[in-house]
C-alpha positions in Angstrom: -0.3 2.0 8.7 2.0 3.4 5.9 0.4 5.5 3.2 0.7 5.0 -0.4 3.1 8.1 -0.6 5.3 6.6 2.2 5.5 3.3 0.3 6.4 5.1 -3.0 9.0 7.1 -1.2 10.4 3.8 0.4 10.6 2.3 -3.2 12.5 5.4 -4.4 14.9 5.2 -1.4 15.4 1.4 -2.1 16.2 2.4 -5.8 18.8 4.9 -4.5 20.3 2.3 -2.1 20.7 -0.2 -4.9 22.1 2.3 -7.3 24.7 3.4 -4.7 25.7 0.0 -3.8 28.9 -1.8 -4.9 30.3 -5.4 -5.1 27.9 -8.3 -4.8 24.9 -6.1 -4.1 25.4 -4.0 -7.2 25.9 -7.1 -9.4 22.7 -8.7 -8.0 20.7 -5.7 -8.7 22.1 -5.3 -12.2 19.2 -7.2 -13.8 16.7 -6.1 -16.5 13.4 -7.4 -15.2 9.8 -6.3 -14.8 8.9 -5.8 -11.2 5.7 -5.6 -9.1 5.3 -4.7 -5.4 1.7 -5.4 -4.1 1.1 -3.6 -0.8 -1.5 -5.9 0.7 -2.9 -3.6 3.4 -3.5 -0.8 0.9 -4.4 -3.1 -1.9 -2.3 -1.2 -4.4 0.4 -2.4 -6.6 3.5 -0.5 -7.8 4.8 -1.8 -11.2 7.9 -0.9 -13.0 11.4 -2.3 -13.9 14.5 -3.2 -12.1 17.2 -2.3 -14.6 20.7 -0.8 -14.4 20.7 -1.4 -10.7 17.7 0.9 -10.1 14.0 0.4 -9.5 11.8 2.5 -11.9 8.3 2.7 -10.7 6.1 3.1 -13.9 2.6 2.8 -12.6 0.5 2.5 -9.5 -2.6 0.3 -9.7 -5.4 -0.5 -7.4 -5.6 -4.1 -6.4 -3.2 -7.1 -7.0 -1.0 -7.0 -10.0 -2.8 -7.5 -13.3 0.2 -8.9 -15.1 2.7 -11.4 -13.9 6.0 -9.5 -13.4 9.3 -11.4 -13.7 10.0 -10.3 -10.0 7.0 -10.1 -7.7 6.9 -8.8 -4.2 4.0 -8.6 -1.8 4.0 -7.2 1.8 2.3 -4.5 4.0 3.2 -0.9 3.6 4.6 -0.9 7.2 6.9 -3.8 6.3 8.2 -2.1 3.2 9.0 1.1 5.1 10.6 -0.9 7.9 12.8 -2.9 5.5 14.1 0.1 3.7 14.7 1.9 7.0 16.7 -1.1 8.2 14.3 -1.9 11.0 13.1 -5.2 9.4 15.5 -8.0 8.1 14.3 -9.0 4.6 15.6 -12.6 4.9 13.7 -13.1 8.2 10.6 -11.3 6.9 10.7 -13.6 3.8 11.3 -16.8 5.7 8.4 -15.9 8.1 5.9 -15.2 5.3 5.6 -11.5 6.1 7.1 -10.7 2.7 6.5 -12.7 -0.5 9.1 -12.8 -3.1 8.5 -14.8 -6.4 10.9 -14.9 -9.3 12.5 -17.3 -11.7 15.0 -19.7 -10.1 18.0 -17.9 -11.7 16.8 -14.5 -10.6 16.2 -15.8 -7.0 19.8 -17.1 -6.9 21.1 -13.8 -8.1 18.8 -11.8 -5.7 19.9 -13.9 -2.7 23.0 -11.9 -2.3 20.8 -8.8 -1.6 19.6 -10.7 1.5 
């Protein structure tokens, strides 16, 4: 089981990947939205912002998200690490229910190019 530190590191690497991307991926990540990522097996939530093509983690809270972020993710720590490492395909994990992504319709349309 991935640790909280490994999950935080994975989010930082994801942020670096988004910031270094170009083309459609860069445009899709160029939003300004609140973000939460609930790690179900650790029962911890990372909260922050997706802005300027980067994820900025602002807080780590025990339990599920306390406020409804504009973009909400939920998954296990192992799945987060595997996705960032390229060992788990996000679209397949989302379609199978391993990963939950909730956002407004327009944001989902924009984010789909990240898949």
